[in-house]
Structures are given as C-alpha cells and as structure tokens.
Backbone as XML, in Angstrom:
<?xml version="1.0"?>
<chain id="A" units="angstrom">
  <residue number="1" name="MET">
    <atom name="N" x="0.800" y="-1.230" z="-0.098"/>
    <atom name="CA" x="-0.162" y="0.042" z="0.221"/>
    <atom name="C" x="0.898" y="0.952" z="-0.142"/>
  </residue>
  <residue number="2" name="LEU">
    <atom name="N" x="2.291" y="1.350" z="0.554"/>
    <atom name="CA" x="2.535" y="2.370" z="1.236"/>
    <atom name="C" x="4.126" y="2.450" z="-0.492"/>
  </residue>
  <residue number="3" name="HIS">
    <atom name="N" x="3.967" y="1.697" z="-0.817"/>
    <atom name="CA" x="5.761" y="1.604" z="-2.008"/>
    <atom name="C" x="4.984" y="2.665" z="-2.939"/>
  </residue>
  <residue number="4" name="ASP">
    <atom name="N" x="4.246" y="3.417" z="-3.423"/>
    <atom name="CA" x="4.204" y="4.286" z="-4.200"/>
    <atom name="C" x="3.626" y="6.219" z="-3.536"/>
  </residue>
  <residue number="5" name="ILE">
    <atom name="N" x="4.407" y="5.990" z="-1.786"/>
    <atom name="CA" x="3.899" y="7.048" z="-1.205"/>
    <atom name="C" x="4.560" y="8.461" z="-2.112"/>
  </residue>
  <residue number="6" name="GLY">
    <atom name="N" x="5.925" y="8.126" z="-3.012"/>
    <atom name="CA" x="6.522" y="9.260" z="-3.320"/>
    <atom name="C" x="6.062" y="9.979" z="-4.677"/>
  </residue>
  <residue number="7" name="ASP">
    <atom name="N" x="5.008" y="9.232" z="-5.217"/>
    <atom name="CA" x="4.553" y="9.800" z="-6.963"/>
    <atom name="C" x="4.146" y="11.007" z="-6.826"/>
  </residue>
  <residue number="8" name="ILE">
    <atom name="N" x="3.511" y="11.824" z="-5.649"/>
    <atom name="CA" x="3.160" y="12.874" z="-5.927"/>
    <atom name="C" x="4.273" y="14.090" z="-5.956"/>
  </residue>
  <residue number="9" name="PHE">
    <atom name="N" x="5.475" y="13.687" z="-5.104"/>
    <atom name="CA" x="6.273" y="14.589" z="-4.345"/>
    <atom name="C" x="7.739" y="14.659" z="-5.055"/>
  </residue>
  <residue number="10" name="ALA">
    <atom name="N" x="7.731" y="12.963" z="-5.658"/>
    <atom name="CA" x="9.589" y="12.575" z="-6.475"/>
    <atom name="C" x="8.832" y="11.629" z="-8.277"/>
  </residue>
  <residue number="11" name="PRO">
    <atom name="N" x="8.043" y="12.236" z="-9.114"/>
    <atom name="CA" x="7.280" y="11.514" z="-9.734"/>
    <atom name="C" x="8.441" y="10.430" z="-10.788"/>
  </residue>
  <residue number="12" name="TYR">
    <atom name="N" x="9.931" y="11.332" z="-10.843"/>
    <atom name="CA" x="10.381" y="11.050" z="-11.484"/>
    <atom name="C" x="11.535" y="9.565" z="-10.849"/>
  </residue>
  <residue number="13" name="ASN">
    <atom name="N" x="11.207" y="9.656" z="-9.129"/>
    <atom name="CA" x="12.347" y="8.406" z="-8.266"/>
    <atom name="C" x="11.996" y="8.297" z="-7.420"/>
  </residue>
  <residue number="14" name="HIS">
    <atom name="N" x="10.220" y="8.123" z="-7.492"/>
    <atom name="CA" x="8.911" y="8.051" z="-6.261"/>
    <atom name="C" x="9.565" y="6.623" z="-5.392"/>
  </residue>
  <residue number="15" name="ASP">
    <atom name="N" x="9.862" y="5.727" z="-6.262"/>
    <atom name="CA" x="10.103" y="4.648" z="-5.617"/>
    <atom name="C" x="11.512" y="4.353" z="-4.193"/>
  </residue>
  <residue number="16" name="GLU">
    <atom name="N" x="12.696" y="5.196" z="-4.899"/>
    <atom name="CA" x="13.453" y="5.707" z="-4.217"/>
    <atom name="C" x="12.916" y="6.722" z="-2.860"/>
  </residue>
  <residue number="17" name="TYR">
    <atom name="N" x="12.564" y="7.480" z="-3.153"/>
    <atom name="CA" x="11.889" y="8.531" z="-2.255"/>
    <atom name="C" x="10.376" y="7.448" z="-1.270"/>
  </residue>
  <residue number="18" name="ALA">
    <atom name="N" x="10.064" y="6.834" z="-1.894"/>
    <atom name="CA" x="9.541" y="5.792" z="-0.369"/>
    <atom name="C" x="9.692" y="5.321" z="0.307"/>
  </residue>
  <residue number="19" name="ALA">
    <atom name="N" x="11.198" y="4.630" z="-0.407"/>
    <atom name="CA" x="11.905" y="3.221" z="0.747"/>
    <atom name="C" x="12.655" y="4.216" z="1.420"/>
  </residue>
  <residue number="20" name="SER">
    <atom name="N" x="13.187" y="5.657" z="0.918"/>
    <atom name="CA" x="13.609" y="6.375" z="2.326"/>
    <atom name="C" x="12.975" y="6.580" z="3.407"/>
  </residue>
  <residue number="21" name="ILE">
    <atom name="N" x="11.917" y="6.697" z="2.924"/>
    <atom name="CA" x="10.767" y="6.988" z="4.484"/>
    <atom name="C" x="10.205" y="5.847" z="5.105"/>
  </residue>
  <residue number="22" name="LEU">
    <atom name="N" x="10.347" y="4.509" z="4.310"/>
    <atom name="CA" x="10.165" y="3.488" z="5.193"/>
    <atom name="C" x="11.107" y="2.270" z="5.339"/>
  </residue>
  <residue number="23" name="ARG">
    <atom name="N" x="12.651" y="2.900" z="4.981"/>
    <atom name="CA" x="13.318" y="1.921" z="5.378"/>
    <atom name="C" x="13.655" y="1.554" z="6.895"/>
  </residue>
  <residue number="24" name="PRO">
    <atom name="N" x="13.384" y="2.601" z="7.692"/>
    <atom name="CA" x="13.748" y="2.322" z="8.971"/>
    <atom name="C" x="12.695" y="1.872" z="9.827"/>
  </residue>
  <residue number="25" name="PHE">
    <atom name="N" x="11.761" y="1.068" z="8.607"/>
    <atom name="CA" x="10.422" y="1.024" z="10.037"/>
    <atom name="C" x="9.958" y="-0.643" z="9.728"/>
  </residue>
  <residue number="26" name="VAL">
    <atom name="N" x="10.791" y="-1.136" z="8.302"/>
    <atom name="CA" x="10.379" y="-2.509" z="7.361"/>
    <atom name="C" x="11.693" y="-2.906" z="7.357"/>
  </residue>
  <residue number="27" name="ARG">
    <atom name="N" x="11.814" y="-4.491" z="6.823"/>
    <atom name="CA" x="12.654" y="-5.489" z="7.134"/>
    <atom name="C" x="13.530" y="-4.738" z="5.385"/>
  </residue>
  <residue number="28" name="GLU">
    <atom name="N" x="14.760" y="-5.373" z="5.507"/>
    <atom name="CA" x="15.342" y="-4.384" z="4.497"/>
    <atom name="C" x="15.075" y="-5.169" z="2.915"/>
  </residue>
  <residue number="29" name="GLN">
    <atom name="N" x="14.474" y="-6.763" z="2.931"/>
    <atom name="CA" x="13.701" y="-7.424" z="1.734"/>
    <atom name="C" x="12.757" y="-6.082" z="1.084"/>
  </residue>
  <residue number="30" name="CYS">
    <atom name="N" x="12.129" y="-5.859" z="2.343"/>
    <atom name="CA" x="10.777" y="-4.580" z="2.101"/>
    <atom name="C" x="11.186" y="-3.483" z="1.530"/>
  </residue>
  <residue number="31" name="SER">
    <atom name="N" x="12.114" y="-2.941" z="1.745"/>
    <atom name="CA" x="12.717" y="-1.445" z="1.419"/>
    <atom name="C" x="13.393" y="-1.634" z="0.185"/>
  </residue>
  <residue number="32" name="TRP">
    <atom name="N" x="14.166" y="-2.835" z="-0.158"/>
    <atom name="CA" x="15.140" y="-2.987" z="-1.139"/>
    <atom name="C" x="13.529" y="-3.041" z="-2.720"/>
  </residue>
  <residue number="33" name="VAL">
    <atom name="N" x="12.706" y="-4.111" z="-2.270"/>
    <atom name="CA" x="11.823" y="-3.913" z="-3.175"/>
    <atom name="C" x="11.055" y="-3.092" z="-3.285"/>
  </residue>
  <residue number="34" name="VAL">
    <atom name="N" x="10.687" y="-1.950" z="-2.675"/>
    <atom name="CA" x="10.176" y="-0.619" z="-2.661"/>
    <atom name="C" x="11.303" y="0.017" z="-3.614"/>
  </residue>
  <residue number="35" name="GLU">
    <atom name="N" x="12.284" y="0.110" z="-3.017"/>
    <atom name="CA" x="13.391" y="1.217" z="-3.707"/>
    <atom name="C" x="13.517" y="0.757" z="-5.295"/>
  </residue>
  <residue number="36" name="LYS">
    <atom name="N" x="13.288" y="-0.527" z="-5.614"/>
    <atom name="CA" x="13.804" y="-0.672" z="-7.007"/>
    <atom name="C" x="12.657" y="-1.449" z="-8.177"/>
  </residue>
  <residue number="37" name="HIS">
    <atom name="N" x="11.250" y="-1.011" z="-7.530"/>
    <atom name="CA" x="9.932" y="-1.733" z="-8.017"/>
    <atom name="C" x="9.878" y="-0.585" z="-9.055"/>
  </residue>
  <residue number="38" name="GLY">
    <atom name="N" x="10.373" y="0.148" z="-9.265"/>
    <atom name="CA" x="10.124" y="1.308" z="-10.792"/>
    <atom name="C" x="10.972" y="0.297" z="-11.998"/>
  </residue>
  <residue number="39" name="ASP">
    <atom name="N" x="12.188" y="-0.158" z="-11.456"/>
    <atom name="CA" x="13.189" y="-0.572" z="-12.774"/>
    <atom name="C" x="12.638" y="-2.075" z="-12.813"/>
  </residue>
  <residue number="40" name="PHE">
    <atom name="N" x="11.383" y="-2.805" z="-11.951"/>
    <atom name="CA" x="11.284" y="-4.167" z="-12.338"/>
    <atom name="C" x="9.598" y="-3.354" z="-13.259"/>
  </residue>
  <residue number="41" name="GLN">
    <atom name="N" x="8.792" y="-2.404" z="-12.811"/>
    <atom name="CA" x="7.473" y="-2.700" z="-13.198"/>
    <atom name="C" x="7.658" y="-2.117" z="-14.795"/>
  </residue>
  <residue number="42" name="ILE">
    <atom name="N" x="8.870" y="-1.455" z="-14.744"/>
    <atom name="CA" x="8.420" y="-0.882" z="-16.331"/>
    <atom name="C" x="8.787" y="-2.065" z="-17.665"/>
  </residue>
  <residue number="43" name="VAL">
    <atom name="N" x="8.769" y="-3.312" z="-17.381"/>
    <atom name="CA" x="8.627" y="-4.424" z="-18.264"/>
    <atom name="C" x="7.455" y="-4.111" z="-18.885"/>
  </residue>
  <residue number="44" name="TYR">
    <atom name="N" x="6.370" y="-4.036" z="-17.980"/>
    <atom name="CA" x="4.974" y="-4.376" z="-18.185"/>
    <atom name="C" x="4.679" y="-2.271" z="-18.901"/>
  </residue>
  <residue number="45" name="TYR">
    <atom name="N" x="5.071" y="-1.338" z="-19.311"/>
    <atom name="CA" x="4.296" y="-0.701" z="-19.868"/>
    <atom name="C" x="6.047" y="0.375" z="-20.882"/>
  </residue>
  <residue number="46" name="GLY">
    <atom name="N" x="6.869" y="-0.238" z="-20.782"/>
    <atom name="CA" x="8.235" y="0.562" z="-21.067"/>
    <atom name="C" x="8.132" y="0.702" z="-23.072"/>
  </residue>
  <residue number="47" name="GLN">
    <atom name="N" x="7.473" y="-0.177" z="-23.388"/>
    <atom name="CA" x="7.275" y="0.113" z="-24.899"/>
    <atom name="C" x="6.335" y="1.303" z="-25.225"/>
  </residue>
  <residue number="48" name="HIS">
    <atom name="N" x="5.530" y="1.346" z="-24.544"/>
    <atom name="CA" x="4.706" y="2.361" z="-24.937"/>
    <atom name="C" x="5.403" y="3.571" z="-24.411"/>
  </residue>
  <residue number="49" name="VAL">
    <atom name="N" x="6.386" y="3.534" z="-24.126"/>
    <atom name="CA" x="7.221" y="5.377" z="-23.457"/>
    <atom name="C" x="8.452" y="5.350" z="-23.853"/>
  </residue>
  <residue number="50" name="GLY">
    <atom name="N" x="8.710" y="4.539" z="-24.574"/>
    <atom name="CA" x="10.242" y="4.371" z="-25.299"/>
    <atom name="C" x="11.418" y="4.492" z="-24.002"/>
  </residue>
  <residue number="51" name="GLY">
    <atom name="N" x="10.778" y="3.188" z="-22.809"/>
    <atom name="CA" x="11.390" y="2.538" z="-22.047"/>
    <atom name="C" x="12.010" y="1.789" z="-22.299"/>
  </residue>
  <residue number="52" name="ASN">
    <atom name="N" x="13.174" y="1.276" z="-21.017"/>
    <atom name="CA" x="14.519" y="0.367" z="-20.966"/>
    <atom name="C" x="12.776" y="-1.116" z="-20.617"/>
  </residue>
  <residue number="53" name="GLN">
    <atom name="N" x="12.463" y="-1.743" z="-20.866"/>
    <atom name="CA" x="11.869" y="-2.936" z="-20.620"/>
    <atom name="C" x="12.778" y="-3.742" z="-19.444"/>
  </residue>
  <residue number="54" name="ASN">
    <atom name="N" x="13.563" y="-4.069" z="-19.865"/>
    <atom name="CA" x="14.583" y="-4.891" z="-19.836"/>
    <atom name="C" x="15.593" y="-3.976" z="-18.239"/>
  </residue>
  <residue number="55" name="LYS">
    <atom name="N" x="15.321" y="-2.947" z="-17.638"/>
    <atom name="CA" x="15.732" y="-2.404" z="-17.330"/>
    <atom name="C" x="16.225" y="-2.707" z="-15.823"/>
  </residue>
  <residue number="56" name="ARG">
    <atom name="N" x="15.197" y="-4.015" z="-15.052"/>
    <atom name="CA" x="15.311" y="-4.370" z="-14.655"/>
    <atom name="C" x="16.472" y="-5.849" z="-14.119"/>
  </residue>
  <residue number="57" name="GLU">
    <atom name="N" x="16.908" y="-6.438" z="-15.029"/>
    <atom name="CA" x="17.906" y="-6.949" z="-15.652"/>
    <atom name="C" x="19.092" y="-6.739" z="-14.898"/>
  </residue>
  <residue number="58" name="LYS">
    <atom name="N" x="19.514" y="-5.364" z="-14.772"/>
    <atom name="CA" x="21.027" y="-5.015" z="-13.711"/>
    <atom name="C" x="20.528" y="-5.253" z="-12.483"/>
  </residue>
  <residue number="59" name="HIS">
    <atom name="N" x="19.718" y="-6.058" z="-11.581"/>
    <atom name="CA" x="19.507" y="-6.617" z="-10.361"/>
    <atom name="C" x="19.322" y="-7.860" z="-10.582"/>
  </residue>
  <residue number="60" name="ARG">
    <atom name="N" x="19.586" y="-8.375" z="-11.507"/>
    <atom name="CA" x="19.464" y="-9.584" z="-11.923"/>
    <atom name="C" x="20.670" y="-10.423" z="-10.879"/>
  </residue>
  <residue number="61" name="GLY">
    <atom name="N" x="20.358" y="-11.579" z="-9.836"/>
    <atom name="CA" x="21.219" y="-11.809" z="-9.068"/>
    <atom name="C" x="21.197" y="-11.315" z="-7.476"/>
  </residue>
  <residue number="62" name="HIS">
    <atom name="N" x="20.705" y="-10.048" z="-7.709"/>
    <atom name="CA" x="20.478" y="-10.090" z="-6.136"/>
    <atom name="C" x="19.425" y="-10.741" z="-5.212"/>
  </residue>
  <residue number="63" name="THR">
    <atom name="N" x="19.572" y="-11.014" z="-3.685"/>
    <atom name="CA" x="18.925" y="-12.086" z="-3.295"/>
    <atom name="C" x="17.409" y="-11.792" z="-3.441"/>
  </residue>
  <residue number="64" name="PHE">
    <atom name="N" x="16.964" y="-10.566" z="-3.370"/>
    <atom name="CA" x="15.541" y="-9.813" z="-3.595"/>
    <atom name="C" x="14.625" y="-9.157" z="-5.127"/>
  </residue>
  <residue number="65" name="PHE">
    <atom name="N" x="16.041" y="-9.946" z="-6.407"/>
    <atom name="CA" x="15.303" y="-10.127" z="-6.938"/>
    <atom name="C" x="13.807" y="-10.638" z="-7.508"/>
  </residue>
  <residue number="66" name="ASP">
    <atom name="N" x="13.533" y="-11.655" z="-7.186"/>
    <atom name="CA" x="12.552" y="-12.679" z="-7.415"/>
    <atom name="C" x="11.706" y="-12.068" z="-6.770"/>
  </residue>
  <residue number="67" name="ASP">
    <atom name="N" x="11.461" y="-11.755" z="-5.524"/>
    <atom name="CA" x="10.600" y="-10.559" z="-4.393"/>
    <atom name="C" x="9.854" y="-9.294" z="-5.322"/>
  </residue>
  <residue number="68" name="CYS">
    <atom name="N" x="11.391" y="-8.964" z="-5.991"/>
    <atom name="CA" x="10.840" y="-7.769" z="-6.660"/>
    <atom name="C" x="9.910" y="-8.411" z="-7.672"/>
  </residue>
  <residue number="69" name="ALA">
    <atom name="N" x="9.982" y="-8.910" z="-8.847"/>
    <atom name="CA" x="9.812" y="-9.475" z="-9.584"/>
    <atom name="C" x="8.123" y="-9.899" z="-9.544"/>
  </residue>
  <residue number="70" name="THR">
    <atom name="N" x="7.932" y="-10.661" z="-8.015"/>
    <atom name="CA" x="6.719" y="-11.380" z="-7.832"/>
    <atom name="C" x="6.137" y="-10.251" z="-7.570"/>
  </residue>
  <residue number="71" name="PHE">
    <atom name="N" x="6.036" y="-9.149" z="-6.681"/>
    <atom name="CA" x="5.597" y="-8.359" z="-5.808"/>
    <atom name="C" x="4.711" y="-6.655" z="-6.878"/>
  </residue>
  <residue number="72" name="CYS">
    <atom name="N" x="5.666" y="-6.961" z="-7.940"/>
    <atom name="CA" x="4.559" y="-6.387" z="-9.160"/>
    <atom name="C" x="4.253" y="-7.173" z="-10.477"/>
  </residue>
  <residue number="73" name="GLU">
    <atom name="N" x="4.595" y="-8.621" z="-10.591"/>
    <atom name="CA" x="3.362" y="-9.085" z="-11.232"/>
    <atom name="C" x="2.280" y="-9.377" z="-10.184"/>
  </residue>
  <residue number="74" name="ARG">
    <atom name="N" x="2.332" y="-9.701" z="-9.205"/>
    <atom name="CA" x="0.953" y="-9.996" z="-8.364"/>
    <atom name="C" x="-0.272" y="-9.049" z="-7.964"/>
  </residue>
  <residue number="75" name="TRP">
    <atom name="N" x="0.932" y="-8.058" z="-8.019"/>
    <atom name="CA" x="0.310" y="-6.799" z="-7.106"/>
    <atom name="C" x="-0.114" y="-5.319" z="-7.284"/>
  </residue>
  <residue number="76" name="ASP">
    <atom name="N" x="1.812" y="-5.045" z="-7.796"/>
    <atom name="CA" x="1.370" y="-3.412" z="-8.079"/>
    <atom name="C" x="1.158" y="-3.748" z="-10.088"/>
  </residue>
  <residue number="77" name="GLN">
    <atom name="N" x="1.045" y="-3.883" z="-10.851"/>
    <atom name="CA" x="0.622" y="-4.760" z="-11.691"/>
    <atom name="C" x="-0.540" y="-4.799" z="-12.133"/>
  </residue>
  <residue number="78" name="SER">
    <atom name="N" x="-1.268" y="-5.740" z="-11.470"/>
    <atom name="CA" x="-2.731" y="-5.797" z="-11.317"/>
    <atom name="C" x="-3.743" y="-4.532" z="-10.673"/>
  </residue>
  <residue number="79" name="SER">
    <atom name="N" x="-2.894" y="-4.302" z="-10.126"/>
    <atom name="CA" x="-3.712" y="-2.441" z="-8.946"/>
    <atom name="C" x="-4.026" y="-1.526" z="-10.167"/>
  </residue>
  <residue number="80" name="PHE">
    <atom name="N" x="-3.713" y="-2.016" z="-11.697"/>
    <atom name="CA" x="-3.628" y="-1.066" z="-12.459"/>
    <atom name="C" x="-5.092" y="-1.355" z="-13.679"/>
  </residue>
  <residue number="81" name="ASP">
    <atom name="N" x="-5.463" y="-2.317" z="-12.925"/>
    <atom name="CA" x="-6.783" y="-3.203" z="-13.410"/>
    <atom name="C" x="-8.004" y="-2.438" z="-12.763"/>
  </residue>
  <residue number="82" name="PRO">
    <atom name="N" x="-8.988" y="-2.283" z="-13.253"/>
    <atom name="CA" x="-10.162" y="-1.607" z="-13.037"/>
    <atom name="C" x="-10.792" y="-2.171" z="-12.294"/>
  </residue>
  <residue number="83" name="ASP">
    <atom name="N" x="-10.945" y="-3.832" z="-12.266"/>
    <atom name="CA" x="-11.418" y="-4.784" z="-12.114"/>
    <atom name="C" x="-10.991" y="-5.356" z="-10.822"/>
  </residue>
  <residue number="84" name="CYS">
    <atom name="N" x="-9.971" y="-4.580" z="-10.334"/>
    <atom name="CA" x="-8.895" y="-5.376" z="-9.332"/>
    <atom name="C" x="-9.712" y="-5.317" z="-7.789"/>
  </residue>
  <residue number="85" name="ASP">
    <atom name="N" x="-9.454" y="-6.414" z="-7.373"/>
    <atom name="CA" x="-10.411" y="-6.650" z="-6.409"/>
    <atom name="C" x="-9.836" y="-5.507" z="-5.257"/>
  </residue>
  <residue number="86" name="THR">
    <atom name="N" x="-10.359" y="-4.633" z="-4.297"/>
    <atom name="CA" x="-9.534" y="-3.680" z="-3.609"/>
    <atom name="C" x="-10.328" y="-3.707" z="-1.957"/>
  </residue>
  <residue number="87" name="LEU">
    <atom name="N" x="-9.387" y="-3.578" z="-0.862"/>
    <atom name="CA" x="-9.849" y="-2.967" z="-0.013"/>
    <atom name="C" x="-9.948" y="-1.330" z="0.517"/>
  </residue>
  <residue number="88" name="PRO">
    <atom name="N" x="-10.877" y="-1.078" z="1.098"/>
    <atom name="CA" x="-10.979" y="0.048" z="1.817"/>
    <atom name="C" x="-9.600" y="0.656" z="2.550"/>
  </residue>
  <residue number="89" name="VAL">
    <atom name="N" x="-9.216" y="1.664" z="2.348"/>
    <atom name="CA" x="-8.055" y="2.358" z="3.131"/>
    <atom name="C" x="-8.300" y="2.194" z="4.519"/>
  </residue>
  <residue number="90" name="SER">
    <atom name="N" x="-9.678" y="2.458" z="5.441"/>
    <atom name="CA" x="-9.299" y="1.719" z="6.646"/>
    <atom name="C" x="-8.963" y="0.259" z="6.927"/>
  </residue>
  <residue number="91" name="HIS">
    <atom name="N" x="-9.294" y="-0.818" z="5.765"/>
    <atom name="CA" x="-9.026" y="-1.867" z="6.489"/>
    <atom name="C" x="-7.240" y="-1.763" z="6.568"/>
  </residue>
  <residue number="92" name="PHE">
    <atom name="N" x="-6.269" y="-0.810" z="5.899"/>
    <atom name="CA" x="-4.721" y="-1.228" z="6.159"/>
    <atom name="C" x="-5.180" y="-0.233" z="7.297"/>
  </residue>
  <residue number="93" name="GLU">
    <atom name="N" x="-5.184" y="0.617" z="8.048"/>
    <atom name="CA" x="-4.684" y="2.058" z="8.857"/>
    <atom name="C" x="-4.462" y="1.425" z="10.253"/>
  </residue>
  <residue number="94" name="ALA">
    <atom name="N" x="-5.124" y="0.539" z="11.215"/>
    <atom name="CA" x="-3.863" y="0.147" z="12.013"/>
    <atom name="C" x="-3.391" y="-0.264" z="11.964"/>
  </residue>
  <residue number="95" name="ARG">
    <atom name="N" x="-2.329" y="-1.245" z="10.670"/>
    <atom name="CA" x="-1.243" y="-1.906" z="10.365"/>
    <atom name="C" x="-0.310" y="-0.767" z="10.120"/>
  </residue>
  <residue number="96" name="VAL">
    <atom name="N" x="-0.891" y="0.740" z="9.289"/>
    <atom name="CA" x="-0.015" y="1.523" z="9.251"/>
    <atom name="C" x="0.485" y="2.221" z="10.551"/>
  </residue>
  <residue number="97" name="HIS">
    <atom name="N" x="-0.120" y="2.115" z="11.094"/>
    <atom name="CA" x="-0.281" y="2.854" z="12.449"/>
    <atom name="C" x="1.118" y="1.752" z="13.142"/>
  </residue>
  <residue number="98" name="GLU">
    <atom name="N" x="0.722" y="0.644" z="12.847"/>
    <atom name="CA" x="1.771" y="-0.074" z="13.653"/>
    <atom name="C" x="2.879" y="-0.172" z="13.337"/>
  </residue>
  <residue number="99" name="ILE">
    <atom name="N" x="3.237" y="0.014" z="11.532"/>
    <atom name="CA" x="4.596" y="-0.003" z="10.744"/>
    <atom name="C" x="5.274" y="1.145" z="11.694"/>
  </residue>
  <residue number="100" name="PHE">
    <atom name="N" x="4.524" y="2.351" z="11.291"/>
    <atom name="CA" x="5.128" y="3.505" z="12.149"/>
    <atom name="C" x="5.469" y="4.246" z="13.663"/>
  </residue>
  <residue number="101" name="ALA">
    <atom name="N" x="4.807" y="2.916" z="14.334"/>
    <atom name="CA" x="5.226" y="3.661" z="15.849"/>
    <atom name="C" x="6.312" y="2.614" z="15.880"/>
  </residue>
  <residue number="102" name="ARG">
    <atom name="N" x="6.700" y="1.567" z="15.133"/>
    <atom name="CA" x="8.112" y="1.209" z="15.582"/>
    <atom name="C" x="9.161" y="1.695" z="15.852"/>
  </residue>
  <residue number="103" name="THR">
    <atom name="N" x="10.172" y="1.310" z="16.747"/>
    <atom name="CA" x="11.747" y="2.160" z="17.081"/>
    <atom name="C" x="12.788" y="2.279" z="15.653"/>
  </residue>
  <residue number="104" name="PRO">
    <atom name="N" x="12.530" y="3.176" z="15.133"/>
    <atom name="CA" x="13.217" y="3.590" z="13.608"/>
    <atom name="C" x="14.838" y="2.693" z="13.833"/>
  </residue>
  <residue number="105" name="TYR">
    <atom name="N" x="15.020" y="2.223" z="12.592"/>
    <atom name="CA" x="16.275" y="1.065" z="12.539"/>
    <atom name="C" x="16.385" y="0.059" z="13.474"/>
  </residue>
  <residue number="106" name="ASP">
    <atom name="N" x="15.373" y="-0.437" z="14.396"/>
    <atom name="CA" x="15.505" y="-1.608" z="15.197"/>
    <atom name="C" x="15.746" y="-2.906" z="14.604"/>
  </residue>
  <residue number="107" name="PRO">
    <atom name="N" x="16.888" y="-3.409" z="14.941"/>
    <atom name="CA" x="17.973" y="-4.318" z="14.373"/>
    <atom name="C" x="16.948" y="-5.764" z="13.891"/>
  </residue>
  <residue number="108" name="ALA">
    <atom name="N" x="15.640" y="-5.739" z="15.065"/>
    <atom name="CA" x="14.820" y="-6.854" z="14.938"/>
    <atom name="C" x="14.049" y="-6.968" z="14.053"/>
  </residue>
  <residue number="109" name="VAL">
    <atom name="N" x="13.671" y="-5.719" z="13.763"/>
    <atom name="CA" x="12.867" y="-5.187" z="12.682"/>
    <atom name="C" x="13.494" y="-5.216" z="11.062"/>
  </residue>
  <residue number="110" name="LEU">
    <atom name="N" x="14.543" y="-4.291" z="11.076"/>
    <atom name="CA" x="15.401" y="-4.426" z="9.820"/>
    <atom name="C" x="16.108" y="-5.910" z="9.033"/>
  </residue>
  <residue number="111" name="ARG">
    <atom name="N" x="16.189" y="-6.578" z="10.193"/>
    <atom name="CA" x="16.906" y="-8.039" z="9.622"/>
    <atom name="C" x="17.392" y="-8.028" z="8.342"/>
  </residue>
  <residue number="112" name="PRO">
    <atom name="N" x="19.036" y="-7.321" z="8.550"/>
    <atom name="CA" x="19.468" y="-7.480" z="7.061"/>
    <atom name="C" x="19.577" y="-8.492" z="6.707"/>
  </residue>
  <residue number="113" name="GLY">
    <atom name="N" x="19.731" y="-9.180" z="5.305"/>
    <atom name="CA" x="19.491" y="-10.157" z="5.043"/>
    <atom name="C" x="18.348" y="-11.286" z="4.917"/>
  </residue>
  <residue number="114" name="ALA">
    <atom name="N" x="17.691" y="-11.028" z="5.753"/>
    <atom name="CA" x="16.172" y="-11.915" z="6.266"/>
    <atom name="C" x="15.901" y="-11.899" z="4.983"/>
  </residue>
  <residue number="115" name="GLN">
    <atom name="N" x="14.889" y="-12.900" z="4.461"/>
    <atom name="CA" x="13.977" y="-13.138" z="3.773"/>
    <atom name="C" x="13.063" y="-13.773" z="3.824"/>
  </residue>
  <residue number="116" name="GLU">
    <atom name="N" x="11.679" y="-13.314" z="3.661"/>
    <atom name="CA" x="10.871" y="-14.280" z="3.762"/>
    <atom name="C" x="9.726" y="-14.103" z="2.522"/>
  </residue>
  <residue number="117" name="LYS">
    <atom name="N" x="8.801" y="-15.435" z="3.052"/>
    <atom name="CA" x="8.105" y="-15.824" z="1.776"/>
    <atom name="C" x="7.130" y="-14.572" z="1.154"/>
  </residue>
  <residue number="118" name="LEU">
    <atom name="N" x="7.242" y="-13.904" z="0.003"/>
    <atom name="CA" x="5.428" y="-13.101" z="0.225"/>
    <atom name="C" x="4.256" y="-14.073" z="-0.424"/>
  </residue>
  <residue number="119" name="VAL">
    <atom name="N" x="3.141" y="-13.118" z="0.246"/>
    <atom name="CA" x="2.104" y="-13.827" z="1.210"/>
    <atom name="C" x="0.829" y="-12.552" z="0.163"/>
  </residue>
  <residue number="120" name="ASN">
    <atom name="N" x="-0.506" y="-13.290" z="0.035"/>
    <atom name="CA" x="-1.350" y="-12.455" z="-0.028"/>
    <atom name="C" x="-1.494" y="-12.134" z="0.970"/>
  </residue>
</chain>
C-alpha cells in the first residue's frame, strides 16, 4: 500500500523516495523491493513510453530480485486493472499505524539479509 507514497512529490524517482521513508521501519527485503520496483514495473509498459523494458536485469542475481518481480506481477501491476478487487483504506489503517510506531532502525525489524516468503 505504501510503495507509491512518493508519486506526488518525486514522480521521477518515487520508488527511491518511498523506500527512504519506509526503510527505518521495515525489513531490508521490503525496502529493497520498494526502492527497485520502478525498474521492475517498466517491463509492463516500457514499450509504450520509450523506456527500457529490461531495466530490471541490472539487478538480476540480487537476493531480492525474485521478490521484486513477484511483487510487481502479483500486486503492483494488477492494481492498474479497474476490475481488481480492492479493500478500503480503513482496512489498512491499524497496520500503517503499527509500522510507523516502531522504533526506527530496530535490528529486530530490519533483519538485514532476511528473506520471507511473499504472501497475499
């Protein structure tokens, strides 16, 4: 839900902007996916805007490469479908408050290198 929070203020690098806000509060896996999702998402629309559809390839081999590809395919890309099932913002409110109430840069949260399976 928060991966695009930089869209308004940083339209050309919204992914990096969003990651810088989230990084102190989420595990490294999540912040990396948020930071790089623009490079991965362009595979779906790059041909329409003269972009490099293979931009994500520069990240191939990274521990979280498949996570970012999966995130974009399952959730980010599908969110552009007007028929995509969505939940109201209120559904996420408590979770957002919980995340930003964490102690910033808590090693127990950041867990560098830790990788969790992505789930719906």
